[in-house]
Backbone as JSON, one array per atom type, in Angstrom:
{
  "sequence": "MTKLCKDCKWYQRNWWGHNIMRTDSYDRCLRPNKSNYVSGKTEAEFCEAERSYSSNDKYCGTEGRFWEIKDE",
  "N": [[103.43, 144.21, 67.65], [106.73, 145.27, 67.23], [108.84, 146.74, 69.57], [111.0, 148.89, 68.85], [113.9, 150.8, 69.6], [114.52, 152.94, 67.89], [112.04, 153.8, 67.07], [110.94, 154.95, 69.25], [109.88, 157.7, 71.31], [111.78, 158.74, 73.04], [114.23, 158.28, 72.01], [117.47, 159.14, 70.86], [119.43, 159.77, 68.2], [122.86, 159.19, 67.52], [124.78, 161.0, 65.61], [127.53, 161.11, 65.02], [128.4, 158.57, 65.73], [126.94, 157.0, 63.88], [127.73, 158.0, 61.34], [130.57, 158.21, 61.28], [131.73, 156.13, 62.88], [130.14, 154.05, 62.08], [128.19, 152.6, 63.56], [125.5, 151.78, 65.83], [125.79, 151.85, 68.5], [126.19, 154.07, 70.11], [123.84, 155.43, 70.36], [121.25, 157.11, 72.22], [119.04, 156.98, 75.1], [116.63, 159.11, 76.27], [114.82, 159.25, 78.45], [112.74, 161.06, 80.65], [112.27, 160.41, 83.36], [114.61, 159.53, 84.46], [116.14, 161.47, 85.52], [118.71, 163.49, 87.03], [118.7, 164.23, 90.37], [120.07, 166.26, 91.64], [121.23, 168.09, 89.73], [119.1, 168.31, 87.96], [119.12, 167.66, 85.32], [118.46, 165.48, 82.54], [119.61, 162.23, 82.65], [121.25, 160.63, 80.22], [121.19, 157.4, 78.84], [122.87, 154.74, 77.19], [121.13, 153.25, 74.51], [121.49, 150.55, 73.98], [122.35, 149.53, 76.45], [120.13, 150.16, 78.03], [118.17, 148.42, 77.0], [119.26, 145.91, 77.44], [119.45, 145.26, 80.15], [117.22, 143.71, 81.82], [116.43, 142.83, 84.3], [116.51, 144.78, 86.2], [114.51, 147.34, 87.56], [114.99, 149.94, 86.83], [115.77, 150.08, 84.2], [114.7, 149.83, 80.72], [114.5, 147.32, 79.49], [114.29, 144.18, 77.61], [111.7, 143.87, 76.72], [110.78, 146.42, 76.34], [109.71, 148.21, 78.34], [109.42, 150.97, 79.06], [108.92, 152.14, 76.65], [107.68, 154.45, 74.27], [105.54, 155.6, 71.71], [106.64, 157.64, 68.98], [105.81, 161.11, 68.63], [103.96, 162.34, 66.0]],
  "CA": [[104.32, 145.27, 67.19], [108.06, 145.25, 67.84], [109.16, 148.03, 70.17], [112.38, 149.25, 68.54], [114.31, 152.09, 70.16], [114.47, 154.0, 66.86], [110.66, 154.23, 66.93], [110.52, 155.48, 70.55], [110.0, 159.16, 71.39], [112.92, 159.1, 73.89], [115.44, 157.9, 71.27], [118.28, 160.19, 70.26], [120.45, 159.18, 67.33], [124.18, 159.78, 67.62], [125.23, 161.13, 64.22], [128.95, 160.78, 64.94], [128.49, 157.11, 65.75], [126.4, 156.43, 62.65], [128.44, 158.43, 60.13], [132.01, 157.99, 61.36], [132.03, 154.81, 63.43], [129.26, 153.07, 61.43], [127.57, 151.77, 64.59], [124.41, 152.41, 66.57], [126.1, 151.63, 69.91], [126.24, 155.34, 70.83], [122.51, 156.03, 70.43], [120.88, 157.34, 73.62], [117.67, 157.02, 75.58], [116.5, 160.34, 77.06], [113.61, 159.22, 79.3], [112.83, 162.11, 81.67], [112.21, 159.91, 84.73], [115.94, 159.14, 84.87], [116.89, 162.7, 85.72], [119.58, 163.65, 88.19], [117.98, 165.07, 91.33], [120.9, 167.39, 92.05], [121.34, 169.05, 88.63], [117.83, 168.42, 87.24], [119.31, 167.27, 83.93], [118.16, 164.09, 82.21], [120.8, 161.41, 82.46], [121.08, 159.77, 79.06], [121.78, 156.06, 78.91], [122.95, 154.13, 75.87], [119.97, 152.39, 74.23], [121.92, 149.16, 74.08], [122.35, 149.19, 77.87], [118.73, 150.25, 78.47], [117.41, 147.25, 76.57], [119.89, 144.64, 77.81], [119.27, 144.97, 81.58], [115.78, 143.58, 82.05], [116.15, 142.43, 85.67], [116.49, 145.97, 87.04], [113.35, 148.19, 87.25], [115.48, 151.23, 86.32], [115.99, 149.98, 82.76], [113.57, 149.51, 79.86], [114.47, 145.88, 79.28], [114.09, 143.67, 76.26], [110.29, 144.01, 76.36], [110.48, 147.83, 76.09], [108.79, 148.61, 79.4], [109.19, 152.43, 79.05], [108.84, 152.54, 75.25], [106.51, 155.25, 73.88], [105.56, 155.91, 70.28], [107.01, 159.03, 68.62], [104.75, 162.03, 68.22], [104.1, 162.68, 64.56]],
  "C": [[105.65, 145.19, 67.94], [108.4, 146.65, 68.34], [110.66, 148.32, 69.99], [112.69, 150.63, 69.09], [114.19, 153.22, 69.14], [113.06, 154.53, 66.64], [110.11, 154.86, 68.22], [110.74, 157.0, 70.6], [111.19, 159.61, 72.23], [114.26, 158.8, 73.21], [116.16, 159.12, 70.72], [119.42, 159.53, 69.48], [121.76, 159.92, 67.49], [124.76, 159.82, 66.2], [126.69, 160.79, 64.04], [129.12, 159.27, 64.88], [128.03, 156.47, 64.46], [127.26, 156.76, 61.44], [129.93, 158.12, 60.15], [132.33, 156.56, 61.79], [131.21, 153.69, 62.79], [128.66, 152.08, 62.43], [126.44, 152.52, 65.27], [124.62, 152.26, 68.08], [126.09, 152.91, 70.74], [124.89, 156.05, 70.91], [122.05, 156.07, 71.88], [119.39, 157.29, 73.86], [117.57, 158.21, 76.53], [115.2, 160.38, 77.88], [113.74, 160.23, 80.43], [112.8, 161.59, 83.11], [113.54, 159.35, 85.22], [116.77, 160.36, 85.24], [117.66, 162.71, 87.04], [118.89, 164.63, 89.14], [118.78, 166.29, 91.79], [120.92, 168.47, 90.96], [120.02, 169.28, 87.9], [117.93, 168.03, 85.79], [118.95, 165.8, 83.74], [119.46, 163.36, 81.98], [120.56, 160.44, 81.31], [121.82, 158.45, 79.27], [121.87, 155.54, 77.49], [121.77, 153.18, 75.68], [120.31, 150.92, 74.4], [121.9, 148.68, 75.54], [120.93, 149.18, 78.42], [117.97, 148.97, 78.17], [118.01, 145.93, 77.04], [119.69, 144.27, 79.28], [117.78, 144.9, 81.9], [115.44, 143.25, 83.51], [116.02, 143.63, 86.61], [115.33, 146.88, 86.62], [113.74, 149.55, 86.68], [115.56, 151.23, 84.79], [114.74, 149.54, 82.0], [113.41, 148.01, 79.63], [114.16, 145.47, 77.86], [112.65, 143.81, 75.79], [109.88, 145.46, 76.12], [109.49, 148.4, 77.07], [108.45, 150.1, 79.37], [109.06, 152.99, 77.64], [107.55, 153.33, 75.0], [106.65, 155.62, 72.42], [105.9, 157.38, 70.05], [105.79, 159.84, 68.26], [104.99, 162.41, 66.77], [104.02, 164.15, 64.33]]
}
């Protein structure tokens, strides 16, 4: 099974990017374990960046290390 970001429960689609800019480059990953310890807010990262940095344990990587299926 291919682990696509759009099928992950942490995926958030950016409607402005899709409808106006016609790109998915602004879509975000909202994994809760990336939260800011000072504010407590989840720090969103662009999905494209999450999947492209596989050498760093902080990122999901091309293999989708932190990918989780959406709840139906």
